[in-house]
N, C-alpha and C positions, 0 to 999 in steps of 0.2 A: 829281441822277440823272434821266435822261430817263424820261418816263412809260411808254413802251413797254418799256424795260428792266425797270422795277419790276414791270410786269405779267407779263412773262415769268418773272422770278424768283419772284414769288408763285405763279404757276401751277406751277413746278417743285417748290416746297416742298409744295404741296398734293398733287401727284402722288406724291412720295416718301412723304408721310404716308399716303396711301391705300394704297400698295403695302405699307408696313410694318404698318399696323394692319388693313387690310382684305383684303389679298391672299390670306392663308391662313385667315382667319376667327378667328385668335387675337389677343387683346389682352394675354395674360400667357403665361408659359412653359407649355408643355404638361404635363399631369399624366400620369405613366406609369400604365398599367393595373396593377391589383393582381396580375395573373397573372405579372408579370415582376419584381416587387419582392421581393428576398430577405428571408427571416426575419432578425431581428437575431441576431447572434452572442452566445451566452450563456456561453461557456466560455473567455473570454480568460484565460490564465494566464501566470505569469512565474517564472523561476528566476534567481537572482543568484549569481555567483561572483566570483573575483578579477579576471576579465577584463571583466565588465559584466553585462548582462541579456539573457536570451533570452525572447522572447515567443512564445506558441503559441496557436492556436485551431483549431477545426474549420471546414471549409468548410460553409456552409449548403447544403442540398440540397432545400429546400422554399421556395416563395414564401409571402407572408403569407396567400394564399388556399388554401395547402395543395397546390398543384400542384408537380410535380417540376421541379427545376433540374438541368441537365446541365453547365452551364458558368458560371463566375464571371469577369467581364472583369477586375476588379481589386479590390484592397483599399485603403482609405485609413486609415492609421495616424496617430492624433493624439497628440501628446506635450505635456505641460506640466511645467515645472520651477519649483519654489518653494523659496527658501532657508528653512531651518527657523526662523530667527529672524524671518521675515516671514510664516510660514504662518498662515492664518486658516481655521478649520474651517468657518465659515459663508459664506465668500466664494466667488464663482464661480471655477471652475477655469480658469486662463488658457491654454486649448489654443491652439496655433499652427496654421499651415497644415499640411495633411496630407502625409505621405510616401506616395506611390503605389507599391503593390507589385503586380506582375503576378499575375493569378489563373490559372485553368485549369479542367480538368474536375473536377467535384465527386466523382466516384467512385460517386455514386448511393446511398451508404449513410451519408454523413456522417462517415466515418472519416478522410478525407484531412485533413492538418494543414497550416495555414499557419504560417510561422515568420518571425521577424525578430530579428536580434541587433544590439545597440548597445553600443559600448565607450566612448562619450562621456559618462561619468558622473563626477560630482564629489562628494567627501565633503561631508556636511552639507546635501545637497540632497534635497528630496522630489520624487519623480517620479510622474506620472500618465499612464496610457495608455488609449486606447479605440480601437476599430476599426469600420469600416463595410465592407460589401461592395457591389459594383456589378455589374449585368448589362449596363449600358450607361451612357453619359455622363449620362443623364437618369433612370435607375432605380437608386436607392441604398437600402440598408437603413437602419433606425434604428440608433442607437448601440448598441454592445455594452456589456456590463458594464465598469466602470472598475476597473483595478488600480492600486495605489499602493504605493510602498515608499520607504524612505530608503536611500541608498547610502553606504557607508563602506568603507574598506579592510577586507576581511573577516578574521576570525580563521583561523588555521591549523586543519587537521583534528586532531581528538583522535587520540592514538596508543595503541598497546598494547591494542586491543580484544580481549577474551577472553570465552569462554563456558564456563559450568559447567552441565552437564545434570543433570536429576533426573526425578522422576516427574511428567509433565505440567507441567514447569517448565524454563525456560532462564534462567539468571542471567547478565547481561552486566556487564562492568566495563571501564573505560578510564581513561587518563591525561588530565588536564585540558589544554586548550589554554592556552598561556602567551604566544604571540606572534601578531602580525598576519601576513598573507601577505607583507608587505614586510620582515619581520624585526623590526619595532618591538615593544617590550614592551607587553603588553596593559594598558590603564588603564580599560577599560570591562567591565561584567559580561558573562559568556558563559553562554548556556543550551545545552542539548544535545538534539537531536531524534533519537530512535531510529527507524530505518526497517527494514522487514522485507519479505522476498520469498519466494515459494515456488519460483521458477525461477532466482533469481540475476540476473534482468534487470530486471523491473518491481518497483520498491520503493514501498511505501506507508508513510505516517507511522503510528507505533505510539504511542498515548497522546499526551500533550502534552509540549512541551519543558520541561525543568527544569534546575536548577543541579547536581543530583546527577551523579556520575560512575559510576553503576550503575543497572541496571534489571532487574526481574524480570518475565519474560513468562510469565504463567500461562494464556494463551489458546492453548495448543498441544496437539497430539495426539501421543501416544507413537508413535515409529516414523517420523514425518514429518520430512523434512529442511527446515530453515529457514535462510535467509540474512539476515544483518544487517549494517548499517553505521550509523555515528553521525555526524551533521553538527553542527558548531558554529554557533551563532546569536549574533552580537554584538548587544547591546542598546544602541541609540543613541536616547536620549530617548524611550523607550517603543516604538521600532520595532525589529523583528528584521531583521538583515542576515545573510543566509545565507553561511556560510563553507565551509571545506573539509570533505570527508567522509572518514571513516576507510577503511581497507581493508575489504573484504568478508570476513566469516567465515561458516562454516556450522556448524550444530549439530543434533543429533537427540535429542530427549528420550527417555528410556528408562523402561520400566515396572519399577518396583521393588516393586510391590504383589503379594504372592502370593495365590493362591486361598484361600478359606476351608478350614479343616481338614475332611476327610471326617467324616461321621457314620454312625450305624447299623452299626458294626462288629460282625459276628457270625462266630463260628468253629464249625464242625461237623466232628466226627470222621468219617472214612471208613475203608474197609478199607485204603487205601494211605497215608493221612496226614490232612490237614486241608483243608477248604475255607473260604476267608475271603470274606465278602460285605460290601459297604458301599453306602451310598446314592450315587446319581449326583450329581456336582458340577454346579452351575449356572454356573460361571465361563465367560465367553464365550471366553476365550483358553486354555482347558484343553488341555494337551498329553498328560497321562497321570497315572498314580499310581505311587507307590513303596510296596512292602509291606515292612514291617520285622518282625523276630522276635527275641525274646530268651528265653533259658532263665531259670528262676526264680532261679538263682544268678548270673546276669549283671546287671551294672549298666547297660550300654549295649546298645541294640538294633543289629542289623546288617541292612542291606538285603538282601532275598533275591529281589526281583522288581521289574521295571519293566513296568507294565501299560498298554497303550494306552488312550486316553480313552474309547473306545466300550465298554469292558468294566468291570464292577464286581464281578468275581469272580476269585479266584486259588486254585489248588489246590497245596498244599505237600506234595509226596511225598518230600521229602528230610529228614525229621525225623531228627536225629542220634541220639537215644536216648529211652528212656522218661522221662517226667517232665512237669512243667508248663511250658508255653510261653505267651508273651504276644505278641500280634500288634497292630500299629498300621499305619495307612495315612496317607500324605501325598498331596497333589495338587500338581502343578507346571504352570506355564504354558509358552507357546511362546517366551519371550524367550531370548536367548543372552547370558550364562548364564541358565538358567531360575530363576524365583522359586518356591521350594518352600514349601508351607504348614507350619505347625506340625503335629506328629503328632496323629492322632486319639486319642481315649481307647483304652486297651488292652483287648483282649478275650482271654480265656483258655479253655482246655479241657484236660482230663486225657487224656494219651496212654496 
């Protein structure tokens, strides 16, 4: 090679090197300022059904320095798949190349949700997912929390969900799931997760999943409407695979506890009849009192008055005849039908 050509070539390489390494002053990739790097996503969640998996997460709306974010350029979703017979709990998770998902405005309050659905799932495989967010090609968040699950053809939903209401109690009962979603007979254990809602839309898990086909919910308030559904959870080598959910039913627990019996019953004769007094009831749901009377030769008392809750006195001016009479008082609450207390001790006076 001629000397002049070698010299020209060497000079060109030096010039290119100078432009690459010295032109902008950087010798490595630029580091993004902390004011544009999003906080890591911490609420990556998943739900599995017979179609596949749905992933969801909240848009970050703060940077790692605490400044506000108004826009996310994109999300990067990473997936790893490991056969159950090859799974190693201490081995690195073999995440592949990310799936890029478009971002958008954050909404400013962190409530906007990102979602991704995947139907490419195989039985006997353990899946792992994590997600990152980006504000630009060079400003990415740290990894989110990792979610993992084993997919298998899910069990069908339990059927025949019923509720029996009581005093601050709702008892649920249902029929067990016996088949998979594809109609095959179940050959794996199934657990059941009870879910409850106050509006019939947003459900939360109630207690832990179990094998029983009944559940007693004692964390309820009388008069409040509750909505329930039950989901089957197929157990595959210690992993729960979410299956079908039953139809939604609603129930309202009822108050079956009457107020305490009134005390302090006193009867005083007047020129027209008798005045009956008693102590005020402390029942919070008191609706009123019933006053009963019986003659000395009667076995059973008869109700002669219904007194509103704010009064503790009744005047009986319709005494049928001379003789001895016995008076008692009960308290009743605001339920329909009302819960009535046992009668108070009887009080008597000579007419």
